[in-house]
All heavy atoms as TSV, in Angstrom:
chain	resi	resn	atom	element	x	y	z
A	1	MET	N	N	-1.239	-5.929	-84.221
A	1	MET	CA	C	-0.959	-4.673	-83.542
A	1	MET	C	C	-2.276	-4.097	-83.023
A	1	MET	O	O	-3.267	-4.057	-83.731
A	1	MET	CB	C	-0.274	-3.712	-84.512
A	1	MET	CG	C	0.121	-2.411	-83.887
A	1	MET	SD	S	1.145	-1.458	-85.025
A	1	MET	CE	C	2.397	-0.957	-83.907
A	2	THR	N	N	-2.261	-3.654	-81.765
A	2	THR	CA	C	-3.444	-3.057	-81.166
A	2	THR	C	C	-3.140	-1.619	-80.779
A	2	THR	O	O	-1.985	-1.188	-80.800
A	2	THR	CB	C	-3.889	-3.823	-79.900
A	2	THR	OG1	O	-2.956	-3.570	-78.849
A	2	THR	CG2	C	-3.995	-5.312	-80.144
A	3	LYS	N	N	-4.180	-0.909	-80.395
A	3	LYS	CA	C	-3.964	0.479	-79.964
A	3	LYS	C	C	-3.238	0.550	-78.629
A	3	LYS	O	O	-2.830	1.611	-78.195
A	3	LYS	CB	C	-5.293	1.219	-79.894
A	3	LYS	CG	C	-6.271	0.660	-78.887
A	3	LYS	CD	C	-7.567	1.415	-78.938
A	3	LYS	CE	C	-8.580	0.825	-77.975
A	3	LYS	NZ	N	-9.838	1.533	-78.021
A	4	PHE	N	N	-3.039	-0.605	-77.972
A	4	PHE	CA	C	-2.379	-0.640	-76.671
A	4	PHE	C	C	-0.903	-0.992	-76.751
A	4	PHE	O	O	-0.203	-0.979	-75.747
A	4	PHE	CB	C	-3.082	-1.642	-75.748
A	4	PHE	CG	C	-4.533	-1.338	-75.536
A	4	PHE	CD1	C	-5.509	-2.177	-76.049
A	4	PHE	CD2	C	-4.927	-0.212	-74.840
A	4	PHE	CE1	C	-6.853	-1.905	-75.866
A	4	PHE	CE2	C	-6.268	0.071	-74.653
A	4	PHE	CZ	C	-7.226	-0.770	-75.167
A	5	ASP	N	N	-0.403	-1.317	-77.937
A	5	ASP	CA	C	0.974	-1.788	-78.086
A	5	ASP	C	C	2.021	-0.847	-77.503
A	5	ASP	O	O	3.023	-1.296	-76.966
A	5	ASP	CB	C	1.311	-2.025	-79.558
A	5	ASP	CG	C	0.675	-3.283	-80.101
A	5	ASP	OD1	O	0.234	-4.132	-79.304
A	5	ASP	OD2	O	0.606	-3.413	-81.334
A	6	ALA	N	N	1.808	0.425	-77.615
A	6	ALA	CA	C	2.813	1.392	-77.182
A	6	ALA	C	C	2.692	1.755	-75.706
A	6	ALA	O	O	3.489	2.536	-75.205
A	6	ALA	CB	C	2.703	2.663	-78.024
A	7	LEU	N	N	1.708	1.181	-75.011
A	7	LEU	CA	C	1.480	1.547	-73.613
A	7	LEU	C	C	2.244	0.655	-72.642
A	7	LEU	O	O	2.336	-0.554	-72.834
A	7	LEU	CB	C	-0.007	1.453	-73.266
A	7	LEU	CG	C	-0.943	2.431	-73.954
A	7	LEU	CD1	C	-2.379	2.132	-73.540
A	7	LEU	CD2	C	-0.572	3.860	-73.627
A	8	THR	N	N	2.765	1.278	-71.600
A	8	THR	CA	C	3.308	0.555	-70.457
A	8	THR	C	C	2.368	0.835	-69.294
A	8	THR	O	O	2.189	1.989	-68.898
A	8	THR	CB	C	4.728	1.028	-70.109
A	8	THR	OG1	O	5.581	0.768	-71.235
A	8	THR	CG2	C	5.269	0.295	-68.885
A	9	VAL	N	N	1.744	-0.224	-68.798
A	9	VAL	CA	C	0.756	-0.092	-67.741
A	9	VAL	C	C	1.316	-0.678	-66.461
A	9	VAL	O	O	1.648	-1.866	-66.401
A	9	VAL	CB	C	-0.566	-0.806	-68.123
A	9	VAL	CG1	C	-1.590	-0.664	-67.017
A	9	VAL	CG2	C	-1.106	-0.248	-69.435
A	10	GLY	N	N	1.438	0.161	-65.441
A	10	GLY	CA	C	1.900	-0.294	-64.146
A	10	GLY	C	C	0.761	-0.924	-63.363
A	10	GLY	O	O	-0.398	-0.528	-63.506
A	11	VAL	N	N	1.102	-1.907	-62.558
A	11	VAL	CA	C	0.149	-2.522	-61.646
A	11	VAL	C	C	0.765	-2.453	-60.258
A	11	VAL	O	O	1.860	-2.984	-60.033
A	11	VAL	CB	C	-0.139	-4.000	-62.015
A	11	VAL	CG1	C	-1.116	-4.611	-61.034
A	11	VAL	CG2	C	-0.664	-4.113	-63.440
A	12	LEU	N	N	0.099	-1.761	-59.341
A	12	LEU	CA	C	0.600	-1.660	-57.983
A	12	LEU	C	C	0.600	-3.058	-57.377
A	12	LEU	O	O	-0.452	-3.650	-57.158
A	12	LEU	CB	C	-0.251	-0.691	-57.168
A	12	LEU	CG	C	0.325	-0.273	-55.819
A	12	LEU	CD1	C	1.650	0.456	-55.992
A	12	LEU	CD2	C	-0.658	0.607	-55.076
A	13	ALA	N	N	1.771	-3.608	-57.149
A	13	ALA	CA	C	1.919	-5.011	-56.764
A	13	ALA	C	C	2.235	-5.133	-55.269
A	13	ALA	O	O	3.184	-5.798	-54.876
A	13	ALA	CB	C	2.998	-5.674	-57.613
A	14	LEU	N	N	1.441	-4.475	-54.441
A	14	LEU	CA	C	1.627	-4.557	-52.999
A	14	LEU	C	C	0.638	-5.511	-52.348
A	14	LEU	O	O	0.914	-6.091	-51.312
A	14	LEU	CB	C	1.457	-3.164	-52.359
A	14	LEU	CG	C	2.394	-2.074	-52.851
A	14	LEU	CD1	C	2.079	-0.757	-52.158
A	14	LEU	CD2	C	3.841	-2.466	-52.624
A	15	GLN	N	N	-0.530	-5.655	-52.943
A	15	GLN	CA	C	-1.599	-6.457	-52.377
A	15	GLN	C	C	-2.613	-6.732	-53.476
A	15	GLN	O	O	-2.673	-6.017	-54.467
A	15	GLN	CB	C	-2.274	-5.677	-51.236
A	15	GLN	CG	C	-3.464	-6.361	-50.631
A	15	GLN	CD	C	-4.216	-5.446	-49.665
A	15	GLN	OE1	O	-3.917	-4.278	-49.536
A	15	GLN	NE2	N	-5.196	-5.993	-49.005
A	16	GLY	N	N	-3.422	-7.726	-53.298
A	16	GLY	CA	C	-4.468	-8.013	-54.274
A	16	GLY	C	C	-3.975	-8.952	-55.353
A	16	GLY	O	O	-2.836	-9.421	-55.337
A	17	ASP	N	N	-4.827	-9.212	-56.313
A	17	ASP	CA	C	-4.536	-10.173	-57.369
A	17	ASP	C	C	-3.873	-9.468	-58.547
A	17	ASP	O	O	-4.401	-9.437	-59.660
A	17	ASP	CB	C	-5.831	-10.874	-57.790
A	17	ASP	CG	C	-5.579	-12.079	-58.668
A	17	ASP	OD1	O	-4.399	-12.451	-58.856
A	17	ASP	OD2	O	-6.562	-12.643	-59.175
A	18	PHE	N	N	-2.689	-8.905	-58.307
A	18	PHE	CA	C	-2.031	-8.138	-59.351
A	18	PHE	C	C	-1.593	-9.019	-60.511
A	18	PHE	O	O	-1.512	-8.548	-61.645
A	18	PHE	CB	C	-0.862	-7.316	-58.807
A	18	PHE	CG	C	0.217	-8.111	-58.131
A	18	PHE	CD1	C	1.248	-8.656	-58.856
A	18	PHE	CD2	C	0.188	-8.306	-56.761
A	18	PHE	CE1	C	2.249	-9.377	-58.235
A	18	PHE	CE2	C	1.180	-9.018	-56.120
A	18	PHE	CZ	C	2.213	-9.567	-56.857
A	19	GLU	N	N	-1.334	-10.325	-60.271
A	19	GLU	CA	C	-0.921	-11.204	-61.365
A	19	GLU	C	C	-2.000	-11.303	-62.442
A	19	GLU	O	O	-1.705	-11.358	-63.625
A	19	GLU	CB	C	-0.606	-12.622	-60.855
A	19	GLU	CG	C	0.562	-12.698	-59.903
A	19	GLU	CD	C	0.123	-12.680	-58.438
A	19	GLU	OE1	O	-1.060	-12.383	-58.155
A	19	GLU	OE2	O	0.964	-12.942	-57.581
A	20	ARG	N	N	-3.250	-11.322	-62.039
A	20	ARG	CA	C	-4.353	-11.402	-63.008
A	20	ARG	C	C	-4.399	-10.131	-63.861
A	20	ARG	O	O	-4.629	-10.183	-65.067
A	20	ARG	CB	C	-5.685	-11.589	-62.292
A	20	ARG	CG	C	-6.861	-11.692	-63.246
A	20	ARG	CD	C	-8.087	-12.142	-62.525
A	20	ARG	NE	N	-7.908	-13.506	-62.074
A	20	ARG	CZ	C	-8.578	-14.546	-62.547
A	20	ARG	NH1	N	-9.488	-14.364	-63.464
A	20	ARG	NH2	N	-8.351	-15.748	-62.098
A	21	HIS	N	N	-4.160	-8.981	-63.240
A	21	HIS	CA	C	-4.133	-7.726	-63.998
A	21	HIS	C	C	-2.990	-7.743	-65.012
A	21	HIS	O	O	-3.170	-7.332	-66.163
A	21	HIS	CB	C	-3.997	-6.537	-63.052
A	21	HIS	CG	C	-5.189	-6.322	-62.191
A	21	HIS	ND1	N	-6.336	-5.714	-62.644
A	21	HIS	CD2	C	-5.425	-6.653	-60.902
A	21	HIS	CE1	C	-7.224	-5.661	-61.673
A	21	HIS	NE2	N	-6.693	-6.237	-60.601
A	22	VAL	N	N	-1.817	-8.195	-64.581
A	22	VAL	CA	C	-0.659	-8.282	-65.483
A	22	VAL	C	C	-0.993	-9.179	-66.670
A	22	VAL	O	O	-0.705	-8.840	-67.825
A	22	VAL	CB	C	0.587	-8.796	-64.717
A	22	VAL	CG1	C	1.707	-9.189	-65.673
A	22	VAL	CG2	C	1.067	-7.748	-63.717
A	23	HIS	N	N	-1.621	-10.304	-66.413
A	23	HIS	CA	C	-2.006	-11.238	-67.475
A	23	HIS	C	C	-2.916	-10.556	-68.506
A	23	HIS	O	O	-2.696	-10.671	-69.722
A	23	HIS	CB	C	-2.703	-12.449	-66.851
A	23	HIS	CG	C	-3.327	-13.364	-67.841
A	23	HIS	ND1	N	-2.586	-14.217	-68.655
A	23	HIS	CD2	C	-4.629	-13.570	-68.171
A	23	HIS	CE1	C	-3.404	-14.899	-69.422
A	23	HIS	NE2	N	-4.649	-14.529	-69.155
A	24	HIS	N	N	-3.921	-9.838	-68.038
A	24	HIS	CA	C	-4.873	-9.213	-68.961
A	24	HIS	C	C	-4.263	-8.027	-69.709
A	24	HIS	O	O	-4.629	-7.778	-70.864
A	24	HIS	CB	C	-6.153	-8.825	-68.224
A	24	HIS	CG	C	-6.999	-10.016	-67.920
A	24	HIS	ND1	N	-7.793	-10.634	-68.863
A	24	HIS	CD2	C	-7.134	-10.733	-66.793
A	24	HIS	CE1	C	-8.388	-11.671	-68.330
A	24	HIS	NE2	N	-8.004	-11.766	-67.061
A	25	ILE	N	N	-3.339	-7.333	-69.092
A	25	ILE	CA	C	-2.630	-6.263	-69.807
A	25	ILE	C	C	-1.873	-6.856	-70.987
A	25	ILE	O	O	-1.906	-6.319	-72.093
A	25	ILE	CB	C	-1.682	-5.506	-68.847
A	25	ILE	CG1	C	-2.497	-4.724	-67.816
A	25	ILE	CG2	C	-0.737	-4.594	-69.622
A	25	ILE	CD1	C	-1.680	-4.230	-66.646
A	26	ARG	N	N	-1.211	-7.995	-70.759
A	26	ARG	CA	C	-0.497	-8.669	-71.849
A	26	ARG	C	C	-1.460	-9.092	-72.961
A	26	ARG	O	O	-1.142	-8.958	-74.144
A	26	ARG	CB	C	0.253	-9.889	-71.324
A	26	ARG	CG	C	1.540	-9.559	-70.650
A	26	ARG	CD	C	2.430	-10.785	-70.456
A	26	ARG	NE	N	3.603	-10.387	-69.727
A	26	ARG	CZ	C	3.807	-10.631	-68.437
A	26	ARG	NH1	N	2.926	-11.300	-67.734
A	26	ARG	NH2	N	4.906	-10.213	-67.849
A	27	LEU	N	N	-2.619	-9.625	-72.573
A	27	LEU	CA	C	-3.598	-10.046	-73.576
A	27	LEU	C	C	-4.044	-8.882	-74.455
A	27	LEU	O	O	-4.344	-9.068	-75.639
A	27	LEU	CB	C	-4.825	-10.669	-72.904
A	27	LEU	CG	C	-4.652	-12.047	-72.275
A	27	LEU	CD1	C	-5.951	-12.489	-71.607
A	27	LEU	CD2	C	-4.201	-13.074	-73.297
A	28	LEU	N	N	-4.097	-7.688	-73.885
A	28	LEU	CA	C	-4.488	-6.505	-74.655
A	28	LEU	C	C	-3.364	-5.994	-75.553
A	28	LEU	O	O	-3.583	-5.138	-76.402
A	28	LEU	CB	C	-4.931	-5.382	-73.709
A	28	LEU	CG	C	-6.248	-5.622	-72.989
A	28	LEU	CD1	C	-6.454	-4.580	-71.896
A	28	LEU	CD2	C	-7.401	-5.591	-73.983
A	29	GLY	N	N	-2.151	-6.508	-75.353
A	29	GLY	CA	C	-1.031	-6.100	-76.188
A	29	GLY	C	C	-0.159	-5.015	-75.585
A	29	GLY	O	O	0.799	-4.577	-76.206
A	30	ALA	N	N	-0.481	-4.563	-74.381
A	30	ALA	CA	C	0.333	-3.545	-73.711
A	30	ALA	C	C	1.440	-4.233	-72.905
A	30	ALA	O	O	1.430	-5.450	-72.709
A	30	ALA	CB	C	-0.533	-2.683	-72.793
A	31	THR	N	N	2.375	-3.448	-72.442
A	31	THR	CA	C	3.472	-3.954	-71.623
A	31	THR	C	C	3.155	-3.709	-70.152
A	31	THR	O	O	3.006	-2.553	-69.740
A	31	THR	CB	C	4.788	-3.234	-71.981
A	31	THR	OG1	O	5.048	-3.430	-73.370
A	31	THR	CG2	C	5.937	-3.751	-71.150
A	32	PRO	N	N	3.039	-4.775	-69.351
A	32	PRO	CA	C	2.777	-4.579	-67.929
A	32	PRO	C	C	4.069	-4.353	-67.153
A	32	PRO	O	O	5.149	-4.803	-67.566
A	32	PRO	CB	C	2.133	-5.902	-67.507
A	32	PRO	CG	C	2.734	-6.907	-68.425
A	32	PRO	CD	C	2.999	-6.184	-69.725
A	33	ARG	N	N	3.947	-3.642	-66.037
A	33	ARG	CA	C	5.074	-3.471	-65.118
A	33	ARG	C	C	4.543	-3.589	-63.696
A	33	ARG	O	O	3.677	-2.814	-63.290
A	33	ARG	CB	C	5.747	-2.113	-65.299
A	33	ARG	CG	C	6.920	-1.947	-64.330
A	33	ARG	CD	C	7.533	-0.572	-64.337
A	33	ARG	NE	N	7.989	-0.208	-65.674
A	33	ARG	CZ	C	8.308	1.035	-66.017
A	33	ARG	NH1	N	8.219	2.011	-65.143
A	33	ARG	NH2	N	8.700	1.310	-67.245
A	34	GLU	N	N	5.059	-4.547	-62.944
A	34	GLU	CA	C	4.691	-4.663	-61.537
A	34	GLU	C	C	5.430	-3.574	-60.769
A	34	GLU	O	O	6.654	-3.508	-60.802
A	34	GLU	CB	C	5.044	-6.051	-61.001
A	34	GLU	CG	C	4.220	-7.148	-61.638
A	34	GLU	CD	C	4.586	-8.530	-61.140
A	34	GLU	OE1	O	5.308	-8.650	-60.129
A	34	GLU	OE2	O	4.153	-9.509	-61.779
A	35	VAL	N	N	4.688	-2.719	-60.088
A	35	VAL	CA	C	5.262	-1.580	-59.376
A	35	VAL	C	C	5.232	-1.876	-57.882
A	35	VAL	O	O	4.163	-2.065	-57.296
A	35	VAL	CB	C	4.481	-0.286	-59.685
A	35	VAL	CG1	C	5.038	0.879	-58.883
A	35	VAL	CG2	C	4.513	0.018	-61.176
A	36	ARG	N	N	6.422	-1.946	-57.285
A	36	ARG	CA	C	6.546	-2.229	-55.849
A	36	ARG	C	C	7.261	-1.125	-55.090
A	36	ARG	O	O	7.231	-1.094	-53.878
A	36	ARG	CB	C	7.292	-3.540	-55.647
A	36	ARG	CG	C	6.529	-4.753	-56.111
A	36	ARG	CD	C	7.281	-6.036	-55.767
A	36	ARG	NE	N	6.485	-7.195	-56.078
A	36	ARG	CZ	C	6.432	-7.763	-57.277
A	36	ARG	NH1	N	7.137	-7.267	-58.272
A	36	ARG	NH2	N	5.672	-8.822	-57.478
A	37	THR	N	N	7.950	-0.278	-55.819
A	37	THR	CA	C	8.706	0.817	-55.209
A	37	THR	C	C	8.477	2.077	-56.039
A	37	THR	O	O	8.044	2.000	-57.192
A	37	THR	CB	C	10.220	0.506	-55.183
A	37	THR	OG1	O	10.699	0.425	-56.530
A	37	THR	CG2	C	10.524	-0.783	-54.425
A	38	PRO	N	N	8.816	3.236	-55.494
A	38	PRO	CA	C	8.655	4.479	-56.259
A	38	PRO	C	C	9.452	4.472	-57.567
A	38	PRO	O	O	9.058	5.111	-58.539
A	38	PRO	CB	C	9.176	5.563	-55.311
A	38	PRO	CG	C	9.041	4.986	-53.946
A	38	PRO	CD	C	9.247	3.506	-54.115
A	39	GLU	N	N	10.538	3.723	-57.604
A	39	GLU	CA	C	11.371	3.682	-58.819
A	39	GLU	C	C	10.640	3.020	-59.989
A	39	GLU	O	O	11.047	3.188	-61.135
A	39	GLU	CB	C	12.684	2.942	-58.534
A	39	GLU	CG	C	13.617	3.667	-57.583
A	39	GLU	CD	C	13.215	3.576	-56.116
A	39	GLU	OE1	O	12.499	2.632	-55.721
A	39	GLU	OE2	O	13.611	4.477	-55.356
A	40	GLY	N	N	9.570	2.283	-59.720
A	40	GLY	CA	C	8.814	1.642	-60.785
A	40	GLY	C	C	7.802	2.545	-61.457
A	40	GLY	O	O	7.199	2.172	-62.465
A	41	LEU	N	N	7.586	3.732	-60.922
A	41	LEU	CA	C	6.555	4.628	-61.454
A	41	LEU	C	C	6.955	5.404	-62.712
A	41	LEU	O	O	6.133	5.537	-63.622
A	41	LEU	CB	C	6.104	5.612	-60.372
A	41	LEU	CG	C	5.354	4.991	-59.187
A	41	LEU	CD1	C	5.196	6.009	-58.061
A	41	LEU	CD2	C	4.017	4.443	-59.630
A	42	PRO	N	N	8.175	5.934	-62.812
A	42	PRO	CA	C	8.513	6.701	-64.018
A	42	PRO	C	C	8.402	5.855	-65.283
A	42	PRO	O	O	8.792	4.688	-65.308
A	42	PRO	CB	C	9.962	7.128	-63.777
A	42	PRO	CG	C	10.120	7.115	-62.294
A	42	PRO	CD	C	9.263	5.959	-61.830
A	43	GLY	N	N	7.832	6.452	-66.309
A	43	GLY	CA	C	7.751	5.797	-67.604
A	43	GLY	C	C	6.485	4.985	-67.840
A	43	GLY	O	O	6.324	4.436	-68.918
A	44	ILE	N	N	5.593	4.914	-66.854
A	44	ILE	CA	C	4.343	4.198	-67.102
A	44	ILE	C	C	3.312	5.169	-67.665
A	44	ILE	O	O	3.340	6.367	-67.387
A	44	ILE	CB	C	3.802	3.487	-65.842
A	44	ILE	CG1	C	3.508	4.461	-64.712
A	44	ILE	CG2	C	4.748	2.384	-65.393
A	44	ILE	CD1	C	2.824	3.838	-63.508
A	45	ASP	N	N	2.419	4.632	-68.472
A	45	ASP	CA	C	1.369	5.449	-69.080
A	45	ASP	C	C	0.078	5.417	-68.279
A	45	ASP	O	O	-0.768	6.293	-68.428
A	45	ASP	CB	C	1.087	4.949	-70.502
A	45	ASP	CG	C	2.316	5.059	-71.382
A	45	ASP	OD1	O	2.794	6.190	-71.574
A	45	ASP	OD2	O	2.796	4.018	-71.859
A	46	ALA	N	N	-0.071	4.401	-67.464
A	46	ALA	CA	C	-1.270	4.235	-66.631
A	46	ALA	C	C	-0.891	3.376	-65.444
A	46	ALA	O	O	0.143	2.697	-65.466
A	46	ALA	CB	C	-2.383	3.569	-67.428
A	47	LEU	N	N	-1.729	3.405	-64.420
A	47	LEU	CA	C	-1.482	2.602	-63.229
A	47	LEU	C	C	-2.783	1.964	-62.790
A	47	LEU	O	O	-3.804	2.645	-62.637
A	47	LEU	CB	C	-0.921	3.452	-62.087
A	47	LEU	CG	C	-0.644	2.709	-60.780
A	47	LEU	CD1	C	0.511	1.727	-60.954
A	47	LEU	CD2	C	-0.346	3.694	-59.660
A	48	ILE	N	N	-2.748	0.657	-62.576
A	48	ILE	CA	C	-3.878	-0.070	-62.015
A	48	ILE	C	C	-3.569	-0.337	-60.553
A	48	ILE	O	O	-2.480	-0.821	-60.219
A	48	ILE	CB	C	-4.102	-1.397	-62.772
A	48	ILE	CG1	C	-4.522	-1.110	-64.206
A	48	ILE	CG2	C	-5.135	-2.260	-62.042
A	48	ILE	CD1	C	-4.608	-2.339	-65.085
A	49	ILE	N	N	-4.526	-0.012	-59.701
A	49	ILE	CA	C	-4.398	-0.299	-58.272
A	49	ILE	C	C	-5.409	-1.395	-57.970
A	49	ILE	O	O	-6.607	-1.125	-57.881
A	49	ILE	CB	C	-4.647	0.956	-57.418
A	49	ILE	CG1	C	-3.656	2.053	-57.802
A	49	ILE	CG2	C	-4.543	0.614	-55.930
A	49	ILE	CD1	C	-3.881	3.385	-57.112
A	50	PRO	N	N	-4.936	-2.645	-57.841
A	50	PRO	CA	C	-5.861	-3.750	-57.594
A	50	PRO	C	C	-6.625	-3.560	-56.292
A	50	PRO	O	O	-6.142	-2.901	-55.366
A	50	PRO	CB	C	-4.957	-4.981	-57.505
A	50	PRO	CG	C	-3.708	-4.590	-58.204
A	50	PRO	CD	C	-3.573	-3.108	-57.955
A	51	GLY	N	N	-7.783	-4.154	-56.224
A	51	GLY	CA	C	-8.585	-4.084	-55.008
A	51	GLY	C	C	-7.898	-4.767	-53.845
A	51	GLY	O	O	-7.031	-5.603	-53.993
A	52	GLY	N	N	-8.293	-4.375	-52.702
A	52	GLY	CA	C	-7.750	-4.912	-51.460
A	52	GLY	C	C	-8.337	-4.101	-50.327
A	52	GLY	O	O	-9.055	-3.128	-50.544
A	53	GLU	N	N	-8.011	-4.452	-49.152
A	53	GLU	CA	C	-8.521	-3.728	-47.993
A	53	GLU	C	C	-7.805	-2.382	-47.926
A	53	GLU	O	O	-6.581	-2.313	-47.924
A	53	GLU	CB	C	-8.282	-4.577	-46.731
A	53	GLU	CG	C	-9.175	-4.225	-45.575
A	53	GLU	CD	C	-8.693	-3.003	-44.828
A	53	GLU	OE1	O	-7.495	-2.924	-44.522
A	53	GLU	OE2	O	-9.534	-2.126	-44.573
A	54	SER	N	N	-8.560	-1.300	-47.891
A	54	SER	CA	C	-7.981	0.040	-48.059
A	54	SER	C	C	-7.013	0.425	-46.947
A	54	SER	O	O	-6.007	1.076	-47.212
A	54	SER	CB	C	-9.088	1.086	-48.187
A	54	SER	OG	O	-9.886	1.110	-47.021
A	55	THR	N	N	-7.272	0.035	-45.728
A	55	THR	CA	C	-6.358	0.377	-44.636
A	55	THR	C	C	-5.021	-0.327	-44.833
A	55	THR	O	O	-3.960	0.282	-44.680
A	55	THR	CB	C	-6.964	-0.019	-43.272
A	55	THR	OG1	O	-8.209	0.643	-43.122
A	55	THR	CG2	C	-6.046	0.358	-42.131
A	56	THR	N	N	-5.070	-1.587	-45.209
A	56	THR	CA	C	-3.840	-2.338	-45.460
A	56	THR	C	C	-3.089	-1.733	-46.638
A	56	THR	O	O	-1.865	-1.568	-46.583
A	56	THR	CB	C	-4.154	-3.821	-45.738
A	56	THR	OG1	O	-4.851	-4.349	-44.613
A	56	THR	CG2	C	-2.898	-4.623	-45.999
A	57	MET	N	N	-3.797	-1.385	-47.704
A	57	MET	CA	C	-3.164	-0.785	-48.869
A	57	MET	C	C	-2.470	0.521	-48.484
A	57	MET	O	O	-1.341	0.787	-48.897
A	57	MET	CB	C	-4.188	-0.542	-49.978
A	57	MET	CG	C	-3.583	-0.034	-51.263
A	57	MET	SD	S	-2.514	-1.212	-52.105
A	57	MET	CE	C	-3.742	-2.209	-52.902
A	58	SER	N	N	-3.134	1.340	-47.678
A	58	SER	CA	C	-2.550	2.597	-47.235
A	58	SER	C	C	-1.278	2.359	-46.413
A	58	SER	O	O	-0.267	3.033	-46.609
A	58	SER	CB	C	-3.577	3.386	-46.419
A	58	SER	OG	O	-3.039	4.609	-46.004
A	59	LEU	N	N	-1.320	1.396	-45.509
A	59	LEU	CA	C	-0.146	1.073	-44.700
A	59	LEU	C	C	1.005	0.571	-45.570
A	59	LEU	O	O	2.171	0.951	-45.358
A	59	LEU	CB	C	-0.497	0.023	-43.643
A	59	LEU	CG	C	-1.427	0.483	-42.523
A	59	LEU	CD1	C	-1.888	-0.717	-41.690
A	59	LEU	CD2	C	-0.751	1.518	-41.646
A	60	LEU	N	N	0.699	-0.269	-46.558
A	60	LEU	CA	C	1.737	-0.781	-47.448
A	60	LEU	C	C	2.330	0.321	-48.315
A	60	LEU	O	O	3.535	0.348	-48.565
A	60	LEU	CB	C	1.181	-1.904	-48.325
A	60	LEU	CG	C	0.881	-3.213	-47.596
A	60	LEU	CD1	C	0.108	-4.163	-48.499
A	60	LEU	CD2	C	2.157	-3.866	-47.095
A	61	MET	N	N	1.500	1.259	-48.781
A	61	MET	CA	C	2.016	2.383	-49.564
A	61	MET	C	C	3.025	3.184	-48.738
A	61	MET	O	O	4.075	3.580	-49.249
A	61	MET	CB	C	0.881	3.286	-50.028
A	61	MET	CG	C	0.147	2.755	-51.216
A	61	MET	SD	S	-0.961	3.977	-51.927
A	61	MET	CE	C	-2.435	3.658	-50.989
A	62	ASP	N	N	2.712	3.391	-47.468
A	62	ASP	CA	C	3.647	4.121	-46.604
A	62	ASP	C	C	4.901	3.296	-46.314
A	62	ASP	O	O	6.019	3.816	-46.346
A	62	ASP	CB	C	2.961	4.521	-45.302
A	62	ASP	CG	C	1.927	5.611	-45.499
A	62	ASP	OD1	O	2.013	6.349	-46.500
A	62	ASP	OD2	O	1.015	5.719	-44.656
A	63	ARG	N	N	4.721	2.014	-46.040
A	63	ARG	CA	C	5.866	1.152	-45.725
A	63	ARG	C	C	6.864	1.101	-46.875
A	63	ARG	O	O	8.078	1.078	-46.655
A	63	ARG	CB	C	5.390	-0.259	-45.396
A	63	ARG	CG	C	6.556	-1.209	-45.090
A	63	ARG	CD	C	6.115	-2.581	-44.672
A	63	ARG	NE	N	5.453	-2.465	-43.387
A	63	ARG	CZ	C	4.557	-3.326	-42.941
A	63	ARG	NH1	N	4.207	-4.364	-43.675
A	63	ARG	NH2	N	3.988	-3.156	-41.764
A	64	PHE	N	N	6.380	1.085	-48.114
A	64	PHE	CA	C	7.265	0.988	-49.267
A	64	PHE	C	C	7.570	2.348	-49.892
A	64	PHE	O	O	8.151	2.425	-50.974
A	64	PHE	CB	C	6.672	0.036	-50.309
A	64	PHE	CG	C	6.672	-1.392	-49.850
A	64	PHE	CD1	C	5.532	-1.967	-49.326
A	64	PHE	CD2	C	7.831	-2.149	-49.905
A	64	PHE	CE1	C	5.526	-3.279	-48.875
A	64	PHE	CE2	C	7.843	-3.462	-49.461
A	64	PHE	CZ	C	6.689	-4.026	-48.944
A	65	GLY	N	N	7.172	3.430	-49.215
A	65	GLY	CA	C	7.496	4.774	-49.683
A	65	GLY	C	C	6.827	5.158	-50.990
A	65	GLY	O	O	7.397	5.915	-51.778
A	66	MET	N	N	5.624	4.654	-51.216
A	66	MET	CA	C	4.943	4.864	-52.486
A	66	MET	C	C	4.034	6.090	-52.522
A	66	MET	O	O	3.713	6.583	-53.591
A	66	MET	CB	C	4.083	3.636	-52.826
A	66	MET	CG	C	4.848	2.346	-53.009
A	66	MET	SD	S	5.873	2.353	-54.489
A	66	MET	CE	C	4.664	2.561	-55.755
A	67	ARG	N	N	3.605	6.594	-51.397
A	67	ARG	CA	C	2.550	7.614	-51.367
A	67	ARG	C	C	2.913	8.867	-52.181
A	67	ARG	O	O	2.140	9.312	-53.020
A	67	ARG	CB	C	2.188	7.983	-49.935
A	67	ARG	CG	C	0.951	8.870	-49.877
A	67	ARG	CD	C	0.464	9.102	-48.463
A	67	ARG	NE	N	0.156	7.887	-47.772
A	67	ARG	CZ	C	-1.020	7.255	-47.802
A	67	ARG	NH1	N	-1.993	7.731	-48.538
A	67	ARG	NH2	N	-1.207	6.152	-47.115
A	68	ALA	N	N	4.070	9.440	-51.953
A	68	ALA	CA	C	4.456	10.676	-52.660
A	68	ALA	C	C	4.532	10.456	-54.175
A	68	ALA	O	O	4.055	11.284	-54.946
A	68	ALA	CB	C	5.774	11.206	-52.138
A	69	GLY	N	N	5.088	9.333	-54.596
A	69	GLY	CA	C	5.188	9.043	-56.021
A	69	GLY	C	C	3.827	8.841	-56.663
A	69	GLY	O	O	3.611	9.262	-57.798
A	70	LEU	N	N	2.904	8.213	-55.937
A	70	LEU	CA	C	1.550	8.018	-56.465
A	70	LEU	C	C	0.814	9.346	-56.584
A	70	LEU	O	O	0.113	9.579	-57.563
A	70	LEU	CB	C	0.767	7.048	-55.579
A	70	LEU	CG	C	1.265	5.594	-55.612
A	70	LEU	CD1	C	0.583	4.783	-54.528
A	70	LEU	CD2	C	1.027	4.995	-56.978
A	71	ILE	N	N	0.998	10.203	-55.597
A	71	ILE	CA	C	0.357	11.520	-55.657
A	71	ILE	C	C	0.922	12.310	-56.836
A	71	ILE	O	O	0.170	12.946	-57.585
A	71	ILE	CB	C	0.556	12.274	-54.324
A	71	ILE	CG1	C	-0.293	11.593	-53.230
A	71	ILE	CG2	C	0.204	13.744	-54.468
A	71	ILE	CD1	C	-0.010	12.091	-51.816
A	72	GLU	N	N	2.221	12.243	-57.028
A	72	GLU	CA	C	2.843	12.954	-58.154
A	72	GLU	C	C	2.335	12.403	-59.493
A	72	GLU	O	O	2.045	13.157	-60.421
A	72	GLU	CB	C	4.355	12.834	-58.082
A	72	GLU	CG	C	5.071	13.602	-59.159
A	72	GLU	CD	C	6.585	13.501	-59.007
A	72	GLU	OE1	O	7.071	13.469	-57.882
A	72	GLU	OE2	O	7.239	13.447	-60.059
A	73	LEU	N	N	2.218	11.087	-59.601
A	73	LEU	CA	C	1.720	10.467	-60.828
A	73	LEU	C	C	0.301	10.899	-61.124
A	73	LEU	O	O	-0.052	11.190	-62.265
A	73	LEU	CB	C	1.790	8.946	-60.723
A	73	LEU	CG	C	1.289	8.159	-61.925
A	73	LEU	CD1	C	2.225	8.386	-63.124
A	73	LEU	CD2	C	1.209	6.685	-61.598
A	74	ALA	N	N	-0.525	10.972	-60.081
A	74	ALA	CA	C	-1.928	11.357	-60.257
A	74	ALA	C	C	-2.015	12.807	-60.686
A	74	ALA	O	O	-2.859	13.210	-61.422
A	74	ALA	CB	C	-2.699	11.133	-58.977
C-alpha cells in the first residue's frame, strides 16, 4: 500500500505520450484515467497534461469541448 492508492489521476489523452504517464501512475499505485471528454473529469484527484505542441493542444481542447471543464477543475 502506498500513499497514492486512494488517488485517481486523470491524464489528458488528446495528444502526447499519455500512455507512458498512465503506466507510471499505475507503478505508483494510483488509479489512472485517460480523459478525452469533459465527462472524464469528475472524480479525479489530479490531472496530468502531457507535453505537446501548445497550439495543437488548445485546438484539440476546443474540438473535444474540454476547455470549460479544465478551467472549472483548475
